MARGUSE-537673 format. One record per residue (C-alpha): z, x, y. Coordinates in steps of 0.05 Angstrom, whole numbers, padded with zeros to 5 digits, always signed. Layout:
<pts>
ZXY ...
</pts>
This chain:
<pts>
-00767-00892-00062 -00785-00964-00049 -00763-01002+00013 -00724-01053-00028 -00685-00997-00064 -00668-00964+00003 -00642-01030+00031 -00601-01042-00032 -00574-00970-00029 -00555-00979+00045 -00518-01044+00029 -00480-01011-00028 -00458-00955+00019 -00436-01006+00070 -00397-01045+00018 -00362-00982-00008 -00344-00963+00063 -00314-01031+00077 -00275-01030+00011 -00245-00962+00027 -00228-00986+00097 -00193-01048+00071 -00151-01006+00023 -00129-00954+00074 -00110-00998+00133 -00045-01020+00101 -00015-00950+00096 +00035-00956+00154 +00098-00922+00129 +00103-00849+00150 +00151-00794+00129 +00184-00761+00189 +00211-00691+00181 +00262-00655+00225 +00249-00586+00254 +00295-00539+00293 +00351-00590+00303 +00417-00555+00319 +00486-00577+00339 +00528-00546+00394 +00575-00516+00342 +00519-00477+00307 +00506-00528+00252 +00436-00551+00234 +00404-00616+00215 +00343-00620+00169 +00309-00667+00121 +00266-00729+00128 +00263-00805+00128 +00208-00857+00123 +00196-00905+00180 +00151-00966+00187 +00140-00981+00261 +00111-01050+00246 +00178-01074+00218 +00226-01023+00251 +00249-01004+00180 +00279-00938+00159 +00280-00918+00085 +00283-00858+00038 +00336-00824+00080 +00347-00751+00062 +00380-00721+00123 +00425-00661+00113 +00474-00625+00159 +00502-00557+00146 +00538-00500+00179 +00578-00502+00243 +00650-00528+00238 +00654-00530+00162 +00726-00554+00163 +00711-00617+00201 +00638-00623+00181 +00627-00596+00110 +00555-00595+00088 +00531-00666+00076 +00468-00706+00062 +00457-00777+00089 +00418-00819+00038 +00401-00892+00027 +00455-00894-00027 +00513-00869+00015 +00495-00889+00087 +00494-00954+00126 +00441-00961+00180 +00475-00990+00240 +00444-01048+00279 +00416-01008+00337 +00368-00967+00295 +00295-00976+00314 +00234-00934+00334 +00274-00905+00392 +00336-00884+00353 +00372-00879+00288 +00446-00893+00275 +00478-00878+00207 +00549-00885+00182 +00584-00865+00118 +00653-00889+00100 +00695-00845+00054 +00760-00883+00058 +00801-00930+00101 +00804-00882+00161 +00751-00831+00143 +00681-00842+00169 +00623-00797+00187 +00568-00820+00234 +00502-00792+00257 +00466-00819+00318 +00402-00796+00352 +00353-00822+00403 +00279-00809+00414 +00244-00814+00483 +00221-00884+00500 +00152-00858+00518 +00142-00823+00451 +00182-00863+00401 +00166-00865+00327 +00099-00898+00312 +00054-00908+00252 +00005-00858+00283 +00052-00799+00272 +00060-00741+00319 +00119-00699+00344 +00179-00731+00379 +00239-00697+00411 +00310-00709+00386 +00346-00723+00451 +00413-00696+00472 +00447-00752+00509 +00512-00722+00533 +00580-00754+00532 +00630-00783+00484 +00594-00824+00431 +00525-00798+00453 +00474-00770+00405 +00515-00730+00356 +00550-00727+00291 +00619-00759+00296 +00676-00757+00246 +00742-00796+00243 +00797-00773+00196 +00864-00804+00176 +00898-00737+00194 +00904-00698+00258 +00860-00686+00296 +00838-00758+00285 +00765-00749+00307 +00713-00698+00326 +00644-00697+00355 +00588-00646+00356 +00527-00658+00399 +00454-00639+00390 +00425-00582+00428 +00359-00594+00464 +00295-00572+00430 +00296-00604+00361 +00240-00650+00339 +00220-00698+00285 +00147-00702+00265 +00101-00740+00219 +00029-00730+00197 -00010-00793+00178 -00026-00797+00105 -00095-00775+00081 -00113-00849+00080 -00126-00845+00155 -00179-00793+00142 -00208-00837+00088 -00209-00895+00137 -00250-00854+00186 -00296-00830+00130 -00306-00901+00104 -00320-00927+00173 -00371-00872+00184 -00405-00888+00118 -00407-00962+00137 -00437-00948+00205 -00488-00899+00175 -00508-00950+00123 -00519-01004+00176 -00560-00957+00219 -00601-00937+00159 -00610-01009+00137 -00635-01030+00206 -00686-00973+00207 -00716-00997+00141 
</pts>
C-alpha cells in the first residue's frame, strides 16, 4: 500500500468520524420512564415522557395512574392532548392539570432532587415525596362532596432515561477520528 493511499485513507476515516459526530451531537431529547412509583392509597403511576434539558421542554406525555381509590381516582392517562403543563415545570419537577368541567380538575405534581434533576445525559432520578397539602401528589377537585382529595407519592419511585444509541455512535466516531489522526501523523 503506497504512502499516499494510506494518508488518503486516514483522511477519509477522519472525515467520516467528524460527519458522524456532527450528526449525533444534536440528539438531546430523552425519553424518561417511571419505575416503582406508588401512591399512599395503593395506586401506581407508570409511563413516560420526553424531556429536553436544553430548553426545559416536556413532550410526548404518556403518564398513567391506576388502582388505589378508584372512586375518586379512576384509572387515567395524562397525555399532551388532555393535559396542561403548568408554569413551574422544569428539569426539577413536572406539574400537569386536566380540566373535565367547571369544577372538576385532576392534577399531578412531582419533584426531582435538585442535585440529580433531569438532564440530557440520562440516568436514574428519584420521584420525591414532599409531604403536606398540595405537595407532590395527585390532586382532584370535584363539584360534589367531598370537594377535593389528595393522594401522595410513597418514597422509592424513580424515573430513568438511557441516552439514545447516537451517544455510542458519537464515541465511536470520535474514536475513529482520533485513530485516523494518529495514523496519519505516523505516515
